[in-house]
C-alpha positions, -999 to 999 in steps of 0.1 A, spaced: 290 -210 482 306 -226 452 321 -198 427 349 -198 407 353 -165 403 374 -135 424 353 -141 453 364 -177 456 400 -168 455 396 -143 482 377 -169 503 407 -195 498 434 -165 508 409 -162 539 410 -199 549 449 -200 544 455 -167 566 433 -182 593 450 -213 590 483 -195 596 470 -176 624 454 -205 645 483 -227 636 507 -202 655 491 -196 688 493 -218 717 460 -235 723 447 -241 760 435 -276 771 400 -263 769 405 -253 734 415 -289 721 384 -313 713 387 -342 736 391 -378 727 398 -372 691 400 -404 671 434 -404 651 422 -426 625 400 -409 600 366 -424 591 359 -437 555 324 -438 537 310 -473 532 300 -456 499 296 -428 474 277 -417 447 277 -386 425 246 -364 427 229 -344 396 241 -309 387 206 -295 403 225 -303 438 255 -288 434 245 -265 462 231 -289 484 227 -280 519 198 -298 539 185 -334 540 158 -357 555 146 -390 551 105 -384 550 82 -413 536 110 -438 529 123 -415 507 156 -393 509 152 -355 504 177 -330 494 175 -294 488 197 -268 471 202 -231 484 206 -217 447 173 -230 433 139 -225 435 122 -237 466 121 -275 456 127 -307 475 145 -333 456 137 -370 463 171 -387 456 178 -425 445 208 -433 474 218 -460 450 225 -437 419 225 -402 431 197 -394 406 166 -375 414 135 -393 412 109 -370 427 105 -334 429 83 -315 451 74 -277 445 66 -253 471 47 -226 452 47 -189 464 77 -195 486 108 -169 483 141 -179 498 168 -158 503 195 -183 511 180 -216 520 208 -237 544 190 -265 561 161 -287 565 150 -305 596 115 -322 607 95 -337 636 65 -357 633 42 -333 618 62 -306 601 97 -301 579 114 -270 586 132 -253 561 160 -226 574 160 -196 554 188 -181 577 224 -179 553 238 -149 565 275 -150 556 274 -109 552 262 -106 584 235 -78 576 202 -99 576 174 -87 597 148 -110 581 161 -144 595 134 -172 592 121 -207 590 94 -219 573 73 -246 586 58 -268 559 28 -292 570 34 -330 564 2 -340 559 -11 -311 536 24 -318 513 9 -355 512 -22 -345 496 -5 -321 468 -14 -292 490 12 -265 509 5 -253 543 32 -229 556 37 -207 585 69 -186 597 90 -185 628 110 -151 624 142 -145 647 169 -127 655 203 -135 674 199 -122 711 233 -109 710 236 -94 678 239 -56 679 259 -49 647 239 -56 614 263 -38 590 271 -51 554 305 -72 562 330 -86 535 317 -122 527 327 -147 554 337 -121 579 308 -128 606 300 -149 636 262 -149 628 261 -171 600 241 -203 600 236 -235 581 227 -261 607 192 -265 626 183 -293 649 145 -297 660 142 -315 692 108 -318 714 96 -284 717 124 -265 705 148 -253 675 183 -254 680 209 -235 657 244 -242 654 264 -210 637 291 -210 611 316 -186 627 338 -175 602 358 -155 623 363 -175 655 362 -208 638 334 -220 666 297 -226 671 273 -210 692 242 -226 703 208 -208 700 174 -222 710 139 -208 702 103 -225 703 96 -244 672 60 -225 669 53 -196 646 59 -163 661 89 -137 661 116 -145 687 151 -134 702 172 -168 698 185 -175 733 222 -181 733 228 -212 755 265 -225 746 296 -219 725 324 -243 717 358 -238 699 354 -265 671 382 -250 649 364 -254 617 331 -242 601 295 -260 610 274 -271 583 248 -290 601 235 -307 631 218 -341 636 205 -361 667 200 -396 671 161 -403 680 154 -409 715 196 -408 723 218 -382 736 240 -381 708 247 -355 683 268 -353 651 279 -321 635 296 -317 602 321 -291 592 352 -284 575 384 -267 584 403 -237 569 419 -261 542 387 -279 533 394 -310 552 358 -322 566 351 -336 599 325 -345 623 319 -337 656 303 -363 680 286 -352 710 276 -376 738 260 -376 772 249 -340 774 229 -326 800 196 -314 785 204 -288 760 237 -281 769 253 -299 741 286 -293 747 284 -304 783 291 -344 778 319 -363 758 333 -344 726 348 -360 700 361 -347 666 367 -374 637 381 -363 607 369 -377 574 389 -394 551 378 -369 520 401 -339 513 390 -310 496 354 -319 504 327 -295 516 301 -316 537 271 -300 541 243 -322 552 236 -355 576 204 -375 584 200 -410 595 196 -437 571 191 -466 598 205 -476 631 240 -455 633 244 -454 596 237 -417 579 236 -403 547 261 -375 542 261 -350 513 288 -328 499 283 -301 475 304 -291 442 336 -277 450 365 -272 424 369 -304 403 347 -324 427 309 -333 417 284 -332 447 283 -367 463 260 -386 486 279 -409 511 269 -433 537 287 -433 569 285 -460 597 291 -441 632 285 -473 654 320 -481 663 325 -444 671 295 -442 696 301 -454 732 282 -482 745 
């Protein structure tokens, strides 16, 4: 989170120490990302977002509008003009109380709101709110709740901030399931958990894990393709994309894996969603002197075939 206080400097020190440790160990071939691009990808365009989106952490395109949310505000979806970065619409969700809203996803009928930020490890009320699109279009709110816990988490003690592997900011809705890509502050990897996308109370099943050597902030799957893009950033705030292709079923790390560096230093990329074809909207939150921004990236030349 963006805070210019003692917590931030502790966070920066933590990143720096982690960088020294990971830089000194000998990595096996299995720990290295395959086929990484040596040339950093550059945005086609970038615009500054308003201060109400300083802590944006989720995005979707719905009804031809780009919608963002901010995890530090009241439950509101902000419609944004992608040419100017200005907020042009707002959809409030009355009666909804969020603790740490970190992701937005959708399918044909619902918008999914991920209230599962857990950077101090202790939360036992992880949940995803399911918002009916048809009701929202008519000015009403119809919500239900998907509650869950990680099947392998046994320790819920309150930790120092950023000292857990059970934080999460990334949610992918695909067919009948929800997939979470965790943000492992200690291991610098990500674990994938799955649960049904219907209301209920679930033990989220762990299906895979991978050493991405950074912190994952969002996941996006191109419709009808076996191609997923993860966003993240390194210990030293250098953003990257992880491109997953040709995987088997829901084993996202079973196919081709490529790490694409991003030509934006000290930029905390937080969200990704499809603009059209292989062009995507990507947002970053406010960090130090950098205002929140909306970028457009084209991944066509990076995707196989």
